[in-house]
KELUM-991444 format. One record per residue (C-alpha): chain; x, y, z; residue number from 1. Coordinates in Angstrom, 3 decimals. Example, Ala and Ser with C-alpha at 12.3 -4.5 7.8 and 13.67 -1.06 7.14 Angstrom:
2
- A:12.300:-4.500:7.800:1
- A:13.670:-1.060:7.140:2
//
This chain:
601
- A:-93.621:46.537:47.886:1
- A:-96.131:43.697:48.108:2
- A:-97.103:43.925:44.392:3
- A:-93.436:43.838:43.379:4
- A:-92.897:40.893:45.685:5
- A:-95.943:39.094:44.263:6
- A:-94.913:39.639:40.634:7
- A:-91.364:38.568:41.303:8
- A:-92.550:35.456:43.096:9
- A:-94.823:34.608:40.137:10
- A:-91.805:34.856:37.852:11
- A:-89.775:32.682:40.217:12
- A:-92.448:29.985:40.267:13
- A:-92.847:30.174:36.462:14
- A:-89.096:29.703:36.066:15
- A:-89.162:26.708:38.414:16
- A:-91.956:25.053:36.415:17
- A:-90.173:25.687:33.122:18
- A:-86.966:24.321:34.642:19
- A:-88.836:21.174:35.648:20
- A:-90.109:20.741:32.094:21
- A:-86.658:21.280:30.573:22
- A:-85.194:18.630:32.842:23
- A:-87.946:16.247:31.718:24
- A:-87.299:16.930:28.033:25
- A:-83.567:16.341:28.511:26
- A:-84.489:12.913:29.865:27
- A:-86.618:12.261:26.771:28
- A:-83.747:13.231:24.469:29
- A:-81.248:11.096:26.381:30
- A:-83.570:8.104:26.055:31
- A:-83.792:8.678:22.280:32
- A:-80.018:8.947:21.879:33
- A:-79.688:5.739:23.893:34
- A:-82.284:4.010:21.670:35
- A:-80.166:4.781:18.592:36
- A:-77.109:3.335:20.348:37
- A:-79.091:0.217:21.293:38
- A:-80.173:-0.196:17.672:39
- A:-76.543:0.054:16.552:40
- A:-75.388:-2.424:19.226:41
- A:-78.437:-4.728:18.783:42
- A:-79.459:-4.378:22.431:43
- A:-83.095:-5.225:21.715:44
- A:-84.138:-6.061:25.258:45
- A:-82.896:-2.695:26.486:46
- A:-84.844:-0.839:23.789:47
- A:-88.002:-2.631:24.924:48
- A:-87.226:-1.960:28.585:49
- A:-86.502:1.729:27.922:50
- A:-89.727:2.035:25.909:51
- A:-91.664:0.931:28.981:52
- A:-89.694:3.175:31.327:53
- A:-90.246:6.189:29.070:54
- A:-94.015:5.862:29.454:55
- A:-93.604:6.753:33.135:56
- A:-91.060:9.564:32.710:57
- A:-93.696:12.263:32.602:58
- A:-95.856:11.333:35.576:59
- A:-92.832:10.611:37.759:60
- A:-91.301:13.976:36.905:61
- A:-94.527:15.903:37.479:62
- A:-95.193:14.163:40.806:63
- A:-91.644:14.715:42.061:64
- A:-91.651:18.319:40.891:65
- A:-94.988:19.080:42.571:66
- A:-93.731:17.717:45.888:67
- A:-90.669:19.948:45.675:68
- A:-92.710:22.966:44.577:69
- A:-95.129:22.441:47.457:70
- A:-92.223:22.630:49.861:71
- A:-90.913:25.769:48.166:72
- A:-94.314:27.455:48.278:73
- A:-95.433:26.507:51.765:74
- A:-92.257:26.286:53.819:75
- A:-89.853:28.797:52.341:76
- A:-89.408:31.814:54.638:77
- A:-87.003:33.881:52.574:78
- A:-88.439:36.329:50.048:79
- A:-86.958:36.599:46.583:80
- A:-85.234:39.769:47.799:81
- A:-83.443:37.967:50.615:82
- A:-85.366:39.789:53.332:83
- A:-86.444:37.702:56.286:84
- A:-90.181:37.916:55.825:85
- A:-92.869:35.290:56.036:86
- A:-94.422:34.662:52.651:87
- A:-97.985:35.808:52.123:88
- A:-100.754:33.199:52.233:89
- A:-101.046:33.492:48.456:90
- A:-98.247:30.917:48.243:91
- A:-100.085:28.483:50.506:92
- A:-101.432:25.667:48.340:93
- A:-104.384:25.212:50.667:94
- A:-105.622:28.696:49.769:95
- A:-105.909:29.432:46.087:96
- A:-105.076:33.018:45.109:97
- A:-106.566:33.939:41.769:98
- A:-104.424:36.938:40.886:99
- A:-101.194:35.249:41.876:100
- A:-101.768:32.280:39.531:101
- A:-102.996:34.486:36.693:102
- A:-99.740:36.404:36.983:103
- A:-97.754:33.176:37.166:104
- A:-99.301:31.966:33.909:105
- A:-98.561:35.324:32.228:106
- A:-94.956:35.154:33.420:107
- A:-94.713:31.598:32.073:108
- A:-96.079:32.663:28.680:109
- A:-93.387:35.308:28.422:110
- A:-90.713:32.727:29.277:111
- A:-91.809:30.191:26.633:112
- A:-92.465:32.639:23.792:113
- A:-88.986:31.966:22.370:114
- A:-88.812:28.345:23.576:115
- A:-88.038:25.394:21.294:116
- A:-90.872:23.261:22.714:117
- A:-93.502:25.787:23.850:118
- A:-96.425:23.424:23.270:119
- A:-94.871:20.772:25.498:120
- A:-94.003:23.378:28.126:121
- A:-97.669:24.448:28.216:122
- A:-98.754:20.864:28.810:123
- A:-96.214:20.449:31.625:124
- A:-97.516:23.631:33.273:125
- A:-101.077:22.267:33.042:126
- A:-100.022:19.007:34.661:127
- A:-98.302:20.761:37.545:128
- A:-101.226:23.094:38.160:129
- A:-103.785:20.286:37.990:130
- A:-101.791:18.233:40.509:131
- A:-101.811:21.182:42.923:132
- A:-105.385:22.474:42.674:133
- A:-108.938:21.234:42.291:134
- A:-110.739:21.070:38.945:135
- A:-112.817:24.163:39.757:136
- A:-109.802:26.183:38.582:137
- A:-109.218:24.286:35.328:138
- A:-109.956:27.082:32.877:139
- A:-107.961:29.243:30.520:140
- A:-107.333:31.912:33.160:141
- A:-105.002:29.574:34.997:142
- A:-104.022:26.777:32.604:143
- A:-103.571:26.381:28.864:144
- A:-106.900:24.997:27.748:145
- A:-106.028:26.863:24.557:146
- A:-102.473:27.259:23.229:147
- A:-100.973:30.690:23.853:148
- A:-97.742:30.452:21.864:149
- A:-97.736:30.066:18.087:150
- A:-95.696:27.157:16.771:151
- A:-95.334:28.784:13.353:152
- A:-92.598:31.167:14.415:153
- A:-90.248:28.960:16.409:154
- A:-86.737:30.170:15.607:155
- A:-84.931:26.912:14.819:156
- A:-81.152:26.894:15.193:157
- A:-81.024:24.232:12.501:158
- A:-83.697:22.710:10.239:159
- A:-85.221:19.344:11.036:160
- A:-85.217:18.450:7.328:161
- A:-82.317:17.735:5.013:162
- A:-82.776:18.084:1.272:163
- A:-81.068:16.142:-1.528:164
- A:-81.362:17.258:-5.164:165
- A:-81.407:14.330:-7.620:166
- A:-80.328:14.822:-11.201:167
- A:-80.914:12.139:-13.823:168
- A:-78.549:9.240:-13.317:169
- A:-77.520:10.373:-9.830:170
- A:-80.052:8.518:-7.682:171
- A:-77.548:5.964:-6.375:172
- A:-75.231:8.719:-5.174:173
- A:-78.154:10.459:-3.485:174
- A:-79.295:7.330:-1.642:175
- A:-75.707:6.795:-0.499:176
- A:-75.587:10.350:0.872:177
- A:-78.939:9.893:2.626:178
- A:-77.980:6.656:4.361:179
- A:-74.571:7.970:5.421:180
- A:-76.072:11.248:6.719:181
- A:-77.593:9.392:9.688:182
- A:-74.134:8.345:10.920:183
- A:-75.131:4.942:12.248:184
- A:-72.276:3.579:14.334:185
- A:-72.486:0.160:12.693:186
- A:-71.508:-1.121:9.282:187
- A:-73.745:-1.868:6.330:188
- A:-73.463:-5.504:5.329:189
- A:-73.595:-4.647:1.629:190
- A:-74.234:-0.960:1.044:191
- A:-73.829:-1.131:-2.751:192
- A:-76.478:-3.847:-2.951:193
- A:-78.847:-1.850:-0.731:194
- A:-78.390:1.251:-2.893:195
- A:-79.019:-0.735:-6.090:196
- A:-82.212:-2.207:-4.631:197
- A:-83.423:1.182:-3.394:198
- A:-83.024:2.631:-6.879:199
- A:-84.781:-0.317:-8.514:200
- A:-87.673:-0.159:-6.071:201
- A:-88.123:3.604:-6.290:202
- A:-88.266:3.552:-10.087:203
- A:-90.567:0.534:-9.989:204
- A:-92.963:2.220:-7.564:205
- A:-92.801:5.697:-9.183:206
- A:-91.813:5.064:-12.802:207
- A:-92.105:8.702:-13.918:208
- A:-89.100:9.665:-11.792:209
- A:-86.723:7.986:-14.268:210
- A:-86.980:10.910:-16.689:211
- A:-87.032:13.717:-14.126:212
- A:-84.860:15.680:-11.795:213
- A:-86.411:15.765:-8.347:214
- A:-85.752:16.392:-4.695:215
- A:-85.730:13.968:-1.756:216
- A:-86.299:15.468:1.675:217
- A:-85.771:13.451:4.856:218
- A:-86.311:14.189:8.528:219
- A:-82.834:14.319:10.057:220
- A:-83.543:12.028:13.000:221
- A:-84.127:8.301:12.541:222
- A:-87.345:6.874:13.975:223
- A:-86.327:3.977:16.251:224
- A:-88.833:1.337:17.349:225
- A:-88.189:-2.242:18.395:226
- A:-85.605:-3.719:16.046:227
- A:-86.224:-1.204:13.260:228
- A:-84.933:2.235:12.329:229
- A:-86.911:4.290:9.829:230
- A:-85.905:7.175:7.580:231
- A:-88.950:9.307:6.814:232
- A:-89.352:11.992:4.167:233
- A:-90.889:12.824:0.819:234
- A:-90.170:13.155:-2.894:235
- A:-90.803:16.525:-4.548:236
- A:-91.172:17.009:-8.295:237
- A:-92.351:19.895:-10.447:238
- A:-94.917:17.866:-12.366:239
- A:-96.555:15.687:-9.715:240
- A:-97.781:16.029:-6.161:241
- A:-95.348:15.230:-3.376:242
- A:-94.889:11.552:-2.592:243
- A:-94.115:10.231:0.908:244
- A:-91.001:8.117:1.404:245
- A:-89.992:5.665:4.109:246
- A:-86.832:3.550:4.231:247
- A:-86.831:0.745:6.810:248
- A:-83.501:-0.414:8.193:249
- A:-82.686:-3.546:10.200:250
- A:-79.470:-4.619:11.898:251
- A:-78.607:-8.228:12.632:252
- A:-75.475:-10.251:13.298:253
- A:-75.652:-12.157:10.022:254
- A:-76.272:-9.295:7.587:255
- A:-75.148:-6.210:9.498:256
- A:-77.074:-3.001:8.854:257
- A:-79.282:-3.269:5.777:258
- A:-82.314:-1.798:4.006:259
- A:-85.351:-3.992:4.609:260
- A:-88.062:-2.047:2.768:261
- A:-88.890:1.056:0.754:262
- A:-92.411:2.493:0.997:263
- A:-93.749:5.328:-1.133:264
- A:-97.523:5.064:-0.748:265
- A:-99.440:6.935:1.942:266
- A:-101.496:3.908:2.974:267
- A:-98.497:1.712:3.769:268
- A:-96.642:4.481:5.614:269
- A:-99.820:5.309:7.527:270
- A:-99.852:1.736:8.860:271
- A:-96.285:2.204:10.135:272
- A:-97.567:5.176:12.170:273
- A:-100.761:3.418:13.273:274
- A:-102.360:3.991:16.702:275
- A:-102.110:0.221:17.141:276
- A:-98.304:0.297:17.270:277
- A:-95.758:1.228:19.915:278
- A:-94.152:4.674:20.053:279
- A:-90.977:5.720:18.239:280
- A:-87.841:7.217:19.730:281
- A:-86.728:10.356:17.875:282
- A:-84.063:12.912:18.788:283
- A:-85.089:16.505:18.143:284
- A:-85.327:19.918:19.751:285
- A:-88.309:20.802:17.561:286
- A:-91.104:18.226:17.868:287
- A:-93.707:20.668:16.516:288
- A:-91.794:20.931:13.231:289
- A:-91.533:17.133:13.015:290
- A:-95.283:16.737:13.616:291
- A:-96.129:19.421:11.035:292
- A:-93.993:17.629:8.465:293
- A:-95.531:14.237:9.270:294
- A:-98.988:15.800:9.006:295
- A:-98.197:16.833:5.430:296
- A:-97.093:13.286:4.618:297
- A:-100.023:11.631:6.417:298
- A:-102.976:14.038:6.281:299
- A:-105.330:11.399:7.684:300
- A:-103.450:11.329:10.991:301
- A:-104.343:13.759:13.745:302
- A:-101.650:15.766:15.497:303
- A:-102.683:14.047:18.721:304
- A:-101.819:10.681:17.209:305
- A:-98.576:11.935:15.652:306
- A:-97.307:13.452:18.900:307
- A:-98.102:10.152:20.598:308
- A:-96.357:8.218:17.829:309
- A:-93.069:10.068:18.460:310
- A:-93.178:9.286:22.167:311
- A:-94.870:12.478:23.413:312
- A:-98.175:10.876:24.384:313
- A:-98.960:13.505:27.031:314
- A:-98.980:16.142:24.320:315
- A:-101.199:13.861:22.275:316
- A:-103.531:13.725:25.252:317
- A:-103.575:17.537:25.513:318
- A:-104.458:17.934:21.832:319
- A:-107.111:15.253:22.082:320
- A:-108.800:17.054:24.977:321
- A:-108.656:20.410:23.180:322
- A:-110.168:18.771:20.112:323
- A:-112.987:17.382:22.248:324
- A:-113.699:20.813:23.786:325
- A:-113.821:22.431:20.344:326
- A:-115.925:19.657:18.813:327
- A:-118.443:19.647:21.652:328
- A:-119.020:23.400:21.253:329
- A:-119.640:23.382:17.519:330
- A:-121.563:20.141:17.046:331
- A:-125.313:19.720:17.298:332
- A:-124.800:16.015:18.086:333
- A:-125.392:14.489:21.472:334
- A:-123.245:11.900:23.172:335
- A:-124.807:8.478:22.679:336
- A:-124.102:4.852:23.562:337
- A:-121.566:3.622:20.997:338
- A:-122.884:1.246:18.312:339
- A:-122.233:-2.424:18.906:340
- A:-122.972:-5.027:21.551:341
- A:-122.784:-3.542:25.025:342
- A:-119.858:-4.768:27.074:343
- A:-120.169:-6.260:30.533:344
- A:-117.023:-4.536:31.791:345
- A:-116.946:-1.174:29.999:346
- A:-119.572:1.383:29.019:347
- A:-118.670:3.024:25.720:348
- A:-120.095:6.243:24.286:349
- A:-119.325:8.804:21.588:350
- A:-120.673:11.568:19.395:351
- A:-122.116:9.958:16.231:352
- A:-119.563:11.573:13.880:353
- A:-116.690:11.940:16.361:354
- A:-113.506:9.940:15.510:355
- A:-113.001:8.707:19.088:356
- A:-114.927:6.763:21.722:357
- A:-115.015:7.227:25.503:358
- A:-114.708:4.103:27.670:359
- A:-115.709:3.930:31.330:360
- A:-115.182:0.930:33.616:361
- A:-118.464:-0.327:35.084:362
- A:-118.925:-0.519:38.858:363
- A:-119.752:-4.235:38.781:364
- A:-119.323:-6.933:36.131:365
- A:-122.069:-9.307:35.135:366
- A:-121.217:-13.049:35.145:367
- A:-119.307:-14.718:33.610:368
- A:-117.009:-11.690:33.796:369
- A:-115.014:-11.449:37.020:370
- A:-112.580:-8.955:38.481:371
- A:-112.406:-5.403:39.781:372
- A:-111.943:-1.898:38.432:373
- A:-108.281:-1.960:39.472:374
- A:-107.707:-5.214:37.618:375
- A:-109.111:-3.698:34.416:376
- A:-106.897:-0.617:34.819:377
- A:-103.920:-2.926:35.221:378
- A:-104.833:-4.656:31.939:379
- A:-104.930:-1.340:30.082:380
- A:-101.599:-0.360:31.604:381
- A:-100.199:-3.750:30.572:382
- A:-101.245:-3.145:26.944:383
- A:-99.746:0.357:27.000:384
- A:-96.419:-1.204:27.973:385
- A:-96.524:-4.154:25.578:386
- A:-95.235:-4.246:22.009:387
- A:-98.536:-3.812:20.188:388
- A:-97.521:-5.202:16.730:389
- A:-100.276:-3.229:15.013:390
- A:-103.063:-5.286:16.598:391
- A:-103.763:-3.558:19.947:392
- A:-105.459:-0.165:20.046:393
- A:-103.706:2.625:21.935:394
- A:-105.663:4.500:24.604:395
- A:-105.365:7.818:26.398:396
- A:-106.245:7.766:30.102:397
- A:-108.106:10.738:31.631:398
- A:-109.293:11.785:35.087:399
- A:-112.093:14.159:36.114:400
- A:-113.433:14.973:32.655:401
- A:-116.410:17.349:32.641:402
- A:-119.237:16.821:30.114:403
- A:-121.984:19.462:29.942:404
- A:-125.277:17.697:30.661:405
- A:-126.892:19.279:27.612:406
- A:-124.570:17.227:25.373:407
- A:-125.635:13.882:26.860:408
- A:-128.472:11.785:25.470:409
- A:-130.943:10.690:28.159:410
- A:-130.487:6.988:27.449:411
- A:-126.712:7.343:27.786:412
- A:-127.042:9.234:31.063:413
- A:-129.322:6.559:32.479:414
- A:-126.927:3.852:31.295:415
- A:-123.933:5.508:32.941:416
- A:-125.795:6.097:36.209:417
- A:-126.907:2.480:36.257:418
- A:-123.595:0.837:35.325:419
- A:-120.891:3.287:36.369:420
- A:-122.519:5.475:39.008:421
- A:-119.554:5.264:41.397:422
- A:-117.386:6.824:38.712:423
- A:-119.682:9.839:38.250:424
- A:-120.321:13.167:39.936:425
- A:-122.834:15.812:38.939:426
- A:-121.885:19.421:39.599:427
- A:-124.452:22.005:38.517:428
- A:-124.836:21.401:34.769:429
- A:-121.774:19.160:34.428:430
- A:-121.341:15.412:34.499:431
- A:-117.878:14.635:35.892:432
- A:-116.381:11.273:34.970:433
- A:-113.634:10.514:37.466:434
- A:-111.747:8.055:35.271:435
- A:-112.046:7.025:31.637:436
- A:-110.168:6.132:28.459:437
- A:-110.357:7.669:24.996:438
- A:-109.692:5.437:22.006:439
- A:-109.777:5.749:18.226:440
- A:-113.188:4.850:16.889:441
- A:-113.341:1.696:14.776:442
- A:-116.186:-0.249:13.242:443
- A:-116.844:-3.274:15.490:444
- A:-115.917:-6.376:13.518:445
- A:-119.311:-8.035:14.063:446
- A:-121.090:-4.973:12.620:447
- A:-118.651:-4.742:9.707:448
- A:-119.312:-8.386:8.767:449
- A:-123.091:-7.846:8.784:450
- A:-122.906:-5.215:6.023:451
- A:-119.829:-6.360:4.060:452
- A:-120.039:-8.112:0.700:453
- A:-118.412:-11.529:0.152:454
- A:-115.114:-10.044:-1.066:455
- A:-114.886:-7.689:1.901:456
- A:-115.817:-10.488:4.282:457
- A:-113.108:-12.746:2.883:458
- A:-110.428:-10.076:3.290:459
- A:-111.415:-9.041:6.791:460
- A:-111.926:-12.616:8.084:461
- A:-108.445:-13.514:6.882:462
- A:-107.095:-10.420:8.624:463
- A:-109.021:-11.405:11.753:464
- A:-107.201:-14.750:11.753:465
- A:-103.918:-13.019:11.015:466
- A:-104.523:-10.578:13.894:467
- A:-105.048:-13.415:16.374:468
- A:-101.987:-15.256:15.046:469
- A:-99.803:-12.152:15.335:470
- A:-101.071:-11.409:18.840:471
- A:-100.298:-14.857:20.199:472
- A:-96.876:-14.908:18.542:473
- A:-96.159:-11.551:20.216:474
- A:-96.940:-13.160:23.598:475
- A:-100.508:-11.857:23.921:476
- A:-103.494:-14.107:24.608:477
- A:-106.561:-11.933:23.878:478
- A:-108.865:-13.975:26.107:479
- A:-112.291:-13.111:24.728:480
- A:-111.953:-13.443:20.951:481
- A:-115.541:-12.717:19.970:482
- A:-115.788:-10.484:16.903:483
- A:-117.452:-7.751:18.988:484
- A:-114.122:-7.241:20.747:485
- A:-112.250:-6.430:17.523:486
- A:-112.518:-3.344:15.357:487
- A:-111.848:-2.560:11.699:488
- A:-109.647:0.476:10.997:489
- A:-109.750:2.873:8.041:490
- A:-106.972:0.802:6.446:491
- A:-109.204:-2.312:6.681:492
- A:-107.055:-3.861:9.384:493
- A:-108.436:-5.799:12.337:494
- A:-107.409:-4.498:15.784:495
- A:-108.246:-5.889:19.237:496
- A:-109.626:-3.421:21.791:497
- A:-111.206:-5.312:24.706:498
- A:-108.561:-5.867:27.353:499
- A:-110.294:-7.140:30.495:500
- A:-109.253:-10.769:29.841:501
- A:-105.946:-10.137:28.086:502
- A:-102.872:-11.920:29.431:503
- A:-99.465:-13.286:28.466:504
- A:-99.353:-16.546:26.527:505
- A:-97.714:-18.271:29.489:506
- A:-100.966:-18.099:31.524:507
- A:-103.469:-20.296:29.579:508
- A:-103.300:-24.082:29.491:509
- A:-104.327:-25.182:25.985:510
- A:-106.025:-28.569:25.777:511
- A:-107.884:-30.800:23.371:512
- A:-111.448:-31.733:24.304:513
- A:-111.435:-35.364:25.491:514
- A:-113.553:-37.795:23.502:515
- A:-116.893:-38.521:25.122:516
- A:-117.331:-42.010:26.529:517
- A:-121.122:-42.141:26.300:518
- A:-123.952:-40.574:24.317:519
- A:-125.149:-38.830:27.473:520
- A:-121.735:-37.163:27.935:521
- A:-121.693:-36.033:24.312:522
- A:-125.144:-34.435:24.573:523
- A:-124.624:-32.864:28.027:524
- A:-125.130:-29.099:28.250:525
- A:-122.166:-28.784:30.632:526
- A:-118.639:-30.201:30.097:527
- A:-118.370:-33.698:31.559:528
- A:-114.603:-33.309:31.897:529
- A:-112.637:-31.191:34.376:530
- A:-111.986:-27.571:33.313:531
- A:-109.280:-25.749:35.281:532
- A:-109.356:-21.963:35.834:533
- A:-106.788:-21.367:33.056:534
- A:-107.835:-24.172:30.705:535
- A:-108.576:-23.147:27.122:536
- A:-109.965:-25.467:24.418:537
- A:-109.226:-23.945:20.968:538
- A:-111.620:-26.388:19.265:539
- A:-114.466:-24.451:20.867:540
- A:-113.506:-21.216:19.084:541
- A:-115.260:-22.373:15.908:542
- A:-118.636:-22.285:17.668:543
- A:-118.629:-18.606:18.584:544
- A:-116.015:-16.751:16.528:545
- A:-118.013:-16.343:13.306:546
- A:-121.765:-16.490:12.666:547
- A:-122.218:-18.083:9.222:548
- A:-121.040:-21.181:7.384:549
- A:-119.344:-19.103:4.666:550
- A:-117.404:-17.099:7.259:551
- A:-116.360:-20.232:9.150:552
- A:-115.156:-21.877:5.925:553
- A:-113.232:-18.749:4.954:554
- A:-111.544:-18.671:8.347:555
- A:-110.770:-22.404:8.357:556
- A:-109.250:-22.316:4.868:557
- A:-106.245:-20.382:6.205:558
- A:-106.436:-20.464:9.992:559
- A:-107.577:-23.960:10.875:560
- A:-104.424:-24.109:13.018:561
- A:-106.006:-21.641:15.465:562
- A:-108.524:-24.353:16.365:563
- A:-105.752:-26.787:17.306:564
- A:-104.476:-26.889:20.904:565
- A:-101.123:-28.250:19.700:566
- A:-100.504:-25.124:17.623:567
- A:-101.154:-22.852:20.604:568
- A:-98.863:-25.017:22.700:569
- A:-96.147:-24.770:20.058:570
- A:-96.366:-20.980:20.205:571
- A:-95.885:-21.106:23.977:572
- A:-92.813:-23.302:23.584:573
- A:-91.367:-21.109:20.839:574
- A:-91.743:-17.980:22.978:575
- A:-90.005:-19.733:25.886:576
- A:-87.165:-20.865:23.638:577
- A:-86.708:-18.016:21.157:578
- A:-88.612:-15.059:22.558:579
- A:-91.257:-13.030:20.749:580
- A:-91.457:-13.256:16.961:581
- A:-90.510:-10.100:15.068:582
- A:-93.290:-8.354:13.144:583
- A:-92.653:-5.441:10.830:584
- A:-95.329:-2.915:9.916:585
- A:-95.131:-3.217:6.155:586
- A:-95.857:-6.847:5.331:587
- A:-93.481:-9.534:4.121:588
- A:-94.347:-8.810:0.475:589
- A:-92.692:-5.388:0.829:590
- A:-89.492:-6.686:2.441:591
- A:-86.353:-6.839:0.326:592
- A:-85.613:-10.463:1.214:593
- A:-89.030:-11.425:-0.160:594
- A:-88.476:-9.425:-3.351:595
- A:-84.842:-10.341:-3.989:596
- A:-84.230:-13.404:-1.830:597
- A:-82.181:-13.477:1.378:598
- A:-80.288:-10.259:2.024:599
- A:-76.664:-10.057:0.871:600
- A:-76.797:-13.255:-1.182:601
//
């Protein structure tokens, strides 16, 4: 009787956990449907608000579910058979029962074998278990450190892709069908004009298509982010390799719904899906199929990044951790201090060839840095919630990560003990880091400039200025703008990644340096004028932002305005009056209004 009771209880608990996940995923889908409605109704502030709220959906659901499950496990007196018996201590969360939780995981696996989102259900199970029990039980016997359900055989009720066959001379009709298939509940300002421009641009970008029949596939859900909606797919021909396709749509009061850009090169579309941008809303029952399709279009993107990009950042975190476990077992590398100038707030380390870095907050900050660990965590949370406009690196936050000591270089271990000892525990042969961030690895801008030729320097310095300009116009003051705090991505874009001094543009007070009244004042090592706690003097940026005369001249030739306090003040006033400037992830030169003139003229 007891074994039957135990097995049935395991199944009951497994069903409860799966039910908790399904409720969470329904919330995700509702938020995505609402995002599409907001795009149609131009409710931009609500899209931004919902984007921030969605980031907390998962943790709130897991925490609430665990509280309820704890009550069910510890206080319930009725057995699953209805008999009035006191439950065995195996359901007491204070006393871990190995066999019971092994059976619960097996029951859960059976439940999700035919599920539409088995990979997400596994992650939810892990989160619940890890909230309930200590890390000594975090292994594949009890949680899904490895996936148990194949994603290749999910039985989809309907495909996530729609296909359109294009015969010669029929491209306009096909584009019309594609745009109408998304059933936007708002009118195109000039659909015929948009279709004509799409055809012209496609044949201009891929000239060989003019003489061919081909197929256009598109993912059936739009990708909603900020003020944009994106149609994503690919072009298939018999003679050439598949070509990615992205159609960007905007919706404003003047022009109505209209096509803003057409992208067909992997590099440009990759930037749209960059780790330095906010997450999309998509509506689907089959996220694994969407990610597989995106992976074909963008082979340089990891599945962890793609899951995060479509708003499932907890699944991205799961895949990232699994990738780390696999990499650490097969590599002969040791974890080392990351290249670059050491930070005063964070200790950063990595494997030499690993595509990510690990960031740990130091126990104490050396002057002139001020603040606390909690303040730094708040800054990272602030960035996670802000519209990142392609210039702020995304991060994944982790707790209680175990690193085998044999993987850690001695100098790194000494550095961590010295700077972040309060954040460490050593258990047997493991170094446990209680809290850390993982971030995409980039080449620090200062290191990039040291080895770049003049042409590369010119490009990246201009992008450095552009990055700062875009950040401040998006209501972000980076604070410490030294080149060591910026990185260069694989697409040769400059991204900011040091957040301990980041703040909104409303905080700083931008001032000109007063003229000195005497020679002694001019030559003084300390400012002779009053400097308030939030005072910033943009003229001073020229002294520390770039190391050489050539680099300074390159920067000044296009971004002299960033050394002028009046310009910074004008940005503050514009944000107060008009809100944050809109930035689109494909550059003005790829926008239809730039190519053809103002839309609908």
